[in-house]
Each structure stands twice: as structure tokens, then as C-alpha cells.
C-alpha positions in Angstrom: 7.8 2.4 6.0 4.5 0.6 5.0 4.9 -2.3 7.4 7.3 -4.7 8.9 7.7 -8.1 7.1 9.1 -11.2 8.7 10.7 -13.9 6.4 11.1 -17.4 7.8 13.1 -19.5 5.5 16.0 -22.0 6.2 17.6 -21.0 2.8 19.9 -18.2 3.7 20.5 -17.1 0.1 16.8 -16.9 -0.7 16.2 -15.1 2.7 18.7 -12.5 1.8 17.4 -11.9 -1.7 13.8 -11.6 -0.5 14.8 -9.3 2.4 16.6 -6.9 0.0 13.7 -6.9 -2.5 11.2 -6.1 0.2 13.3 -3.3 1.6 13.5 -1.8 -1.8 9.7 -1.8 -1.9 9.5 0.5 1.1 8.8 -2.2 3.7 11.0 -2.9 6.7 12.1 -6.5 6.8 13.6 -9.0 9.3 14.3 -12.6 8.8 14.9 -15.9 10.6 15.8 -19.4 9.7 12.9 -21.0 11.6 9.8 -20.2 13.6 11.5 -20.8 17.0 14.2 -18.1 16.6 12.0 -15.5 14.8 11.2 -12.2 16.4 7.5 -11.4 16.0 7.4 -8.0 17.7 5.9 -5.3 15.4 5.5 -7.8 12.5 2.6 -7.0 10.1 3.1 -9.7 7.5 5.0 -13.1 7.3 6.6 -14.9 4.3 6.9 -18.5 5.4 8.7 -21.3 3.6 7.0 -24.6 3.4 6.0 -25.9 6.8 3.0 -28.0 7.9 -0.3 -26.1 7.6 -0.8 -26.3 11.4 2.3 -24.1 11.8 0.2 -21.1 10.7 -1.7 -21.2 14.0 1.5 -21.2 16.0 2.7 -18.1 14.1 -0.6 -16.3 14.1 -0.7 -16.6 17.9 2.5 -14.6 18.0 1.2 -11.7 15.9 -0.5 -8.7 17.3 -3.5 -8.9 14.9 -5.0 -12.1 13.4 -5.7 -10.1 10.2 -1.9 -9.8 9.5 -1.3 -11.9 6.4 0.9 -15.0 6.2 2.1 -16.0 2.7 3.4 -19.5 2.0 6.5 -19.9 -0.1 5.8 -23.4 -1.5 8.2 -25.7 -3.2 7.1 -27.6 -6.3 7.5 -30.9 -4.5 5.7 -29.8 -1.3 4.2 -32.6 0.8 1.1 -30.7 1.5 -1.7 -29.6 -0.9 -1.9 -25.9 -1.5 -5.6 -25.9 -0.5 -4.5 -27.1 3.0 -2.7 -23.9 3.5 -5.7 -21.9 2.5 -7.8 -23.9 4.9 -5.4 -22.9 7.6 -6.0 -19.2 6.6 -2.9 -18.5 4.5 -3.3 -15.2 2.7 -1.6 -16.6 -0.4 0.5 -19.6 -1.6 3.2 -18.9 -4.2 6.1 -20.9 -5.7 9.3 -20.2 -3.7 11.2 -20.2 -7.0 9.0 -17.8 -8.9 10.1 -14.3 -9.9 10.7 -11.9 -7.0 8.4 -9.3 -8.6 5.4 -11.7 -8.3 6.1 -12.5 -4.7 6.2 -8.7 -4.0 3.0 -8.1 -5.9 1.2 -10.9 -4.0 2.6 -9.5 -0.7 1.4 -6.0 -1.5 -2.0 -7.3 -2.4 -2.2 -9.3 0.8 -1.1 -6.3 2.9 -3.9 -4.2 1.3 -6.5 -6.8 2.1 -5.3 -7.0 5.7 -5.3 -3.2 6.1 -8.9 -3.1 4.8 -10.0 -5.9 7.1 -8.4 -4.2 10.1 -10.2 -0.9 9.3 -13.5 -2.7 9.1 -12.8 -4.3 12.5 -11.9 -0.9 13.9 -15.0 0.8 12.6 -17.2 -2.1 13.8 -15.7 -1.8 17.3 -16.5 1.9 17.3 -20.0 1.3 16.2 -20.6 -1.3 19.0 -19.0 1.1 21.5 -21.5 3.8 20.5 -24.4 1.3 21.1 -25.4 0.6 17.5 -26.3 -2.9 16.5 -24.6 -4.6 13.6 -26.7 -5.5 10.6 -28.2 -8.9 10.8 -27.1 -11.7 8.5 -29.2 -12.6 5.5 -29.4 -15.7 3.4 -26.9 -15.5 0.5 -27.6 -17.4 -2.7 -24.6 -19.1 -4.5 -22.3 -16.4 -5.8 -22.2 -16.2 -9.6 -18.7 -16.6 -11.2 -18.3 -15.6 -14.8 -15.6 -17.2 -17.0 -14.5 -15.0 -19.8 -13.0 -16.4 -23.0 -10.8 -13.9 -24.7 -10.8 -15.8 -28.0 -12.7 -18.7 -29.6 -10.5 -21.2 -27.9 -12.2 -23.5 -25.4 -10.3 -23.6 -22.1 -10.6 -26.3 -19.5 -13.9 -26.3 -17.8 -14.2 -24.7 -14.4 -16.1 -26.8 -11.9 -16.7 -25.1 -8.6 -19.5 -26.6 -6.5 -19.5 -23.6 -4.1 -20.3 -21.2 -6.9 -22.7 -20.9 -9.9 -20.3 -20.7 -12.9 -21.4 -19.0 -16.1 -19.4 -18.7 -19.3 -19.4 -15.5 -21.3 -17.7 -14.7 -24.6 -15.8 -11.4 -24.9 -18.3 -9.9 -27.4 -21.2 -10.4 -24.9 -19.3 -8.9 -21.9 -20.6 -5.3 -22.5 -24.2 -6.3 -22.8 -23.9 -8.5 -19.6 -22.3 -5.5 -17.7 -25.3 -3.3 -18.7 -27.6 -5.7 -16.9 -25.7 -6.4 -13.7 -22.6 -5.6 -11.7 -20.2 -8.6 -11.9 -18.7 -10.0 -8.7 -16.0 -12.2 -10.0 -14.6 -12.7 -13.5 -12.1 -15.5 -14.4 -10.4 -14.5 -17.6 -9.0 -17.3 -19.7 -5.9 -15.8 -21.4 -5.0 -17.4 -24.7 -1.3 -18.0 -25.3 -1.5 -15.6 -28.3 -3.1 -12.8 -26.2 -0.8 -11.9 -23.3 -0.2 -8.4 -24.7 -4.0 -7.8 -24.6 -4.3 -8.5 -20.9 -3.2 -5.1 -19.5 -5.4 -3.0 -21.7 -8.3 -5.3 -20.9 -7.7 -5.0 -17.2 -7.6 -1.2 -17.4 -10.9 -1.2 -19.4 -12.6 -3.6 -16.8 -11.4 -1.4 -13.9 -12.9 1.6 -15.6 -16.2 0.1 -16.4 -19.0 0.5 -13.7 -20.1 -3.1 -14.0 -16.6 -4.6 -13.3 -14.9 -1.8 -11.4 -15.1 -3.6 -8.1 -15.2 -7.2 -9.4 -12.6 -9.8 -8.5 -10.5 -10.3 -11.6 -8.6 -13.6 -11.9 -6.4 -14.4 -14.9 -6.1 -18.1 -15.8 -3.5 -19.2 -18.3 -1.4 -22.2 -19.3 1.5 -22.6 -16.9 4.2 -21.9 -19.5 2.9 -18.4 -20.2 2.2 -17.3 -16.7 5.5 -15.5 -16.5 4.4 -13.2 -19.4 1.4 -11.9 -17.5 2.8 -11.5 -14.0 2.8 -7.7 -14.3 -1.0 -7.9 -14.4 -0.9 -8.3 -10.6 0.1 -4.6 -10.4 -2.3 -3.5 -13.1 -5.7 -4.5 -11.8 -5.7 -8.3 -11.6 -6.5 -9.8 -8.2 -4.8 -13.1 -9.0 -3.2 -15.1 -11.7 -3.4 -18.9 -11.8 -2.5 -21.8 -14.1 -5.0 -23.9 -15.9 -3.7 -26.8 -13.9 -4.9 -25.4 -10.6 -7.0 -27.7 -8.5 -10.7 -26.8 -8.0 -10.3 -26.7 -4.1 -7.4 -24.2 -4.4 -9.2 -22.1 -7.0 -12.3 -22.1 -4.7 -10.2 -20.8 -1.8 -8.6 -18.1 -3.9 -11.9 -16.9 -5.2 -13.3 -16.8 -1.7 -10.4 -14.7 -0.4 -11.1 -12.1 -3.0 -14.9 -12.2 -2.5 -14.3 -11.6 1.2 -12.2 -8.6 0.3 -14.9 -7.4 -2.1 -17.4 -7.4 0.8 -14.8 -5.7 3.0 -14.4 -2.9 0.5 -18.1 -2.5 0.1 -18.5 -2.1 3.9 -15.7 0.5 3.9 -17.4 2.4 1.0 -20.8 2.3 2.8 -19.2 3.3 6.0 -17.5 6.3 4.3 -20.9 7.4 2.9 -22.5 7.0 6.4 -19.7 9.0 7.9 -20.1 11.8 5.3 -23.8 11.9 5.9 -23.1 12.1 9.7 -20.8 15.1 9.1 -23.4 17.1 7.3 -26.6 16.0 9.0 -28.2 17.0 12.2 -28.7 13.8 14.3 -31.9 14.9 16.0 -34.0 16.0 13.0 -32.2 14.4 10.1 -32.0 17.8 8.4 -28.8 19.2 7.0 -26.7 21.0 9.5 -25.1 24.4 9.6 -21.9 23.3 8.0 -23.6 21.8 4.9 -26.0 24.8 4.7 -23.2 27.3 4.6 -21.4 25.5 1.8 -24.6 24.9 -0.2 -25.6 28.6 0.1 -22.2 29.6 -1.4 -22.8 27.3 -4.4 -26.3 28.7 -4.9 -24.9 32.3 -4.7 -22.3 31.5 -7.4 -25.0 29.9 -9.6 -27.3 32.9 -9.2 -24.4 35.3 -10.2 -23.5 33.1 -13.2 -26.9 32.3 -14.5 -28.9 35.4 -13.5 -31.1 34.3 -10.6 -32.0 35.2 -7.1 -31.6 33.8 -3.6 -33.9 34.1 -0.7 -33.2 33.1 2.9 -35.8 32.4 5.6 -34.5 32.5 9.1 -36.9 30.5 11.3 -37.0 30.5 15.1 -39.4 28.6 17.4 -41.1 31.1 19.7 -40.7 30.8 23.5 -38.7 27.6 23.1 -36.9 28.0 26.4 -40.2 28.3 28.2 -41.3 25.0 26.6 -38.1 23.3 27.7 -38.4 24.7 31.2 -42.1 23.8 31.6 -42.2 20.4 29.9 -38.6 19.1 29.8 -36.0 18.5 27.1 -37.8 15.4 25.8 -40.8 17.4 24.9 -38.5 20.1 23.6 -36.9 17.6 21.2 -40.3 16.5 20.1 -41.2 20.1 19.2 -38.0 20.6 17.3 -38.5 17.4 15.3 -42.1 18.3 14.5 -41.2 21.7 13.3 -38.3 20.3 11.2 -40.7 17.7 9.6 -43.3 20.4 8.9 -40.7 22.8 7.2 -39.2 20.0 5.1 -42.6 18.8 3.9 -43.8 22.2 2.7 -40.8 23.3 0.5 -39.9 22.7 -3.1 -37.5 20.0 -4.2 -35.0 22.7 -5.2 -35.1 24.4 -1.7 -33.0 23.6 1.3 -34.0 23.5 4.9 -31.3 23.0 7.6 -31.1 23.2 11.4 -28.9 26.1 12.1 -28.6 25.5 15.8 -30.8 25.0 18.9 -34.4 26.0 17.9 -33.3 27.9 14.8 -33.7 26.8 11.2 -32.8 28.3 7.8 -34.7 27.8 4.6 -33.0 28.7 1.3 -35.1 29.4 -1.7 -33.4 29.9 -5.1 -35.2 31.8 -7.8 -38.4 32.7 -6.1 -40.3 36.0 -6.3 -40.7 38.2 -3.1 -44.4 37.6 -3.2 -44.1 33.8 -3.5 -41.4 33.8 -0.8 -43.8 35.7 1.6 -46.6 33.3 0.7 -44.4 30.3 1.5 -43.3 31.8 4.8 -46.8 32.5 5.8 -47.8 28.9 4.9 -44.9 27.5 7.0 -46.0 29.7 9.9 -49.6 28.5 9.7 -48.7 24.8 9.3 -46.4 25.0 12.4 -49.2 26.6 14.5 -51.3 23.4 13.7 -48.7 21.1 15.2 -49.8 19.0 18.2 -47.6 16.9 20.5 -48.4 13.6 22.1 -47.0 14.6 25.5 -49.1 17.7 26.3 -51.0 20.4 24.5 -48.5 23.2 23.6 -49.0 26.2 21.4 -46.2 26.1 18.9 -45.4 29.1 16.8 -42.5 30.4 14.8 -41.2 33.7 13.7 -39.6 34.2 10.3 -37.2 36.8 8.9 -36.7 37.0 5.1 -33.8 38.4 3.1 -33.4 38.3 -0.6 -30.8 39.2 -3.2 -31.6 39.3 -6.9 -29.1 39.3 -9.8 -28.5 43.0 -9.7 -28.1 43.2 -6.0 -25.7 40.3 -6.0 -23.4 42.2 -8.3 -23.9 45.6 -6.7 -23.3 44.4 -3.2 -20.3 42.3 -4.2 -21.8 39.5 -2.1 -19.4 36.5 -2.2 -20.6 34.3 0.6 -23.5 33.5 2.8 -22.7 35.9 5.6 -24.6 39.0 4.4 -27.6 37.0 3.2 -28.0 35.3 6.6 -27.1 38.4 8.6 -30.0 40.3 7.0 -32.4 37.4 7.4 -31.4 37.2 11.1 -32.0 41.0 11.5 -35.4 40.5 9.9 -36.1 37.7 12.4 -35.2 40.0 15.2 -37.8 42.5 14.0 -40.4 39.7 13.8 -39.7 38.8 17.4 -40.1 42.5 18.5 -43.3 42.7 16.5 -44.9 40.1 18.8 -43.7 36.8 17.3 -45.7 34.4 15.2 -45.2 36.6 12.2 -43.1 37.1 9.0 -40.9 40.1 8.5 -38.9 41.2 5.4 -35.5 42.7 5.8 -35.6 46.4 4.7 -32.5 47.8 3.0 
């Protein structure tokens, strides 16, 4: 099951119908006639019939997580303004008499937003536990909201003091998207154009400029029922043209908050991916990334007729440096060597920390002479390194292995193992030759 939903509604018939529809949508569901008799254990979302807005605080205190959504089933003659419920942190407000499919669509949307918010909270907690500071806040200018007219019809004006509202006609949308990524788009649906809505949403979700934008459909109340399916086809919300400005402002803000939440999750995923393939001390790629990358380069060399050269690099007498000067100085030496190696290679080359004081440099399509010249240059540049802590003579030994096109086919080489094994054997010979030298692997 995707989550446990609690329905609180004194209307037994509506309670039963909602519960059955929710269970058919792969949620588990329980119900109660009032908030006093409700069982809140394990509940991850609430559908609440019209109560006073302050009731939401009472219910939220019973839930395990404040991010769990509470949706209001509002009667048409409700005593309270819909905006009051949003001010009380309702996830959504929907007519209790509307189609069950719309209620379920709005529930699914609210559950997705809540799941994303909980994930951000979890990752933020992990970041703090690891001792990393959160990014500081910055001044935010008023958010730009674009209002799209699908036809030449002039819809009611949108006046939202909290946002900068700009109108755009359909024909200019493509040019606008080329200049900037849109954050929120209110789409005015003409009564003659409901059938065009779904294709438009699919196009907007596929376009880079509007892929992540909040998409809100606005239509005359009597045609809303014809576009309800849009909630499951890319629309974040559908509203009537009779919506009050305070309610529309709150709905936009909910989706803008979700937009930021998703942006944080995407950035966090990128950071996590980088952490998985990057050595934290030096910032170089790690062994895992290097092995995968070498395999790709080998395949490219076989397919396009090229060569691949590996330099196995090891810092000489590194254990003695650690023992004599401590691990802090040892780390300084590793970082200095890493920076020197990275600054001296071509853009197409790869340098990675392979473990401890060992590095690997991968050189695609380079001649043996040029590879040797580069290795000697790396050796000389490392010998010129000085540390702040104490004068230390830093040198490296380098072993080289190389496979050209013919050798790749003759050897049947399919992965990095043989290439690196031969480079490592060459490095061993460099160590035995007195260190601070370069040795080629001899077949």
C-alpha cells in the first residue's frame, strides 16, 4: 500500500464511497465520523469534511509527521473562506460534492508533495548530523507568474500582489521559453478548447523551459468537469475563473514550495552521485569511476581505432613521510600531488586516486613517445612541490602500459584489468630501479 488515509466525515454514505475509491487506488483507508473518535495511528494523509480552520492544528498534532497532508472537503455553503484553510496549512481544498476522480487526483498530488518534503527533511537532517552547514538564505525577488491565453479571448485579469504577473499569448510561448525557464504558468482554457488541454500539457512537460514549472489551469466553472483528467496528465491544479485572489495566491505558493523542494532533491541527487564517484580528500575521481571510465575508453578505442595508455603513479616513501611528519602532512602531500597531476594533463585525459598514495592517469590516443614525455614532465613537476609544514622531498614513480588498436583485438582485452595490471607491474620495476623514474611495461 502507498499510505494510510483517514477520512473524517459525519456523512456515512460519502465516507463509505470515498473509502472504497481510495482503497481501489492502492491506499489503505480508515474512517471516522468526527475528530474525537478518529484513530490517527499510522495515518499519512487526512480527508476532512468542513470544520473550523483551527481544527487542522488539532489533527496535525495527532499525526506522526507535520508534512502529512490534510485535504479539506468543503461544502458550497461553507461558513469559512477557502483561503482560511490554506492559511491553516491545508494541502488542498476541494468541493465535497465533486467527482471522486478529482478528489483522488488531488489526494495523490498532495501525497507526492508530502513525500518529497519528508525526503528533503530527512536529507537535511543527515547533512546536519554530518556537520555540514545549510545554505544561507538569499533575498528573493517577486516570483514571475505567466498567464497564458490559449486563444484570442481575453480572460478575467489576474491580480496577485505577492507575484509579478505577466501575460503571454500562445504564439509567443516558444520564444519566451528560449530566453528563460518558467516557474509558474496559469493557462486560461477557453470553453472551445478543453480537448487541446492534454496535448498542451504533454508538450509543456516535455519542453526544457516548462518541464518543472507549476502548471495551473483556469477555466469557467461550468467546463471544469471537462478538464479534470488534466490533474493526472501534468497539471498541478485546476481552478475556476471565479477563484478569489487570496485562494489563488495560496495555491500558487503551495506549488512554488513544491517546485523548490524538487529542485533541492535534484541537486541533492547530483551531489550524492558526485560523492559516490569522487575522492573526498583530493576531489579527483575515485577507483570506482576510473574503472568504469576505462572500460568505456577501451570500447571506444576498439570501435574507432585508437589506443589507450595507463600511467600508474605512486608517491615514493610515503609511509616514511607519514611516520616522520604525521598524517596531516601526509594528506597535504597527497593533495599537492593530486593537484599537480590534474593540472598537467589534457582535457581528454583522466586522473583518479586509486587508493592510498596511488593514482592512475588514463591517456586515450597518445603515442608512446608523447606518453613518456608527459610522464617525465609529471615526475619533474611533482619533485618541485613544497609543503607549508616542513621541507620534504616529494617524488613519484610511474609505470606505463599501452594498448593500440591491433593489440586490443589480439589480446581480446575486454576490461581494465590487464591494462592496469601491466601498468602496476611497470610501476613495480620503477620502484626496484631506485624510484623517482618512469618505466614502460615490456611485453
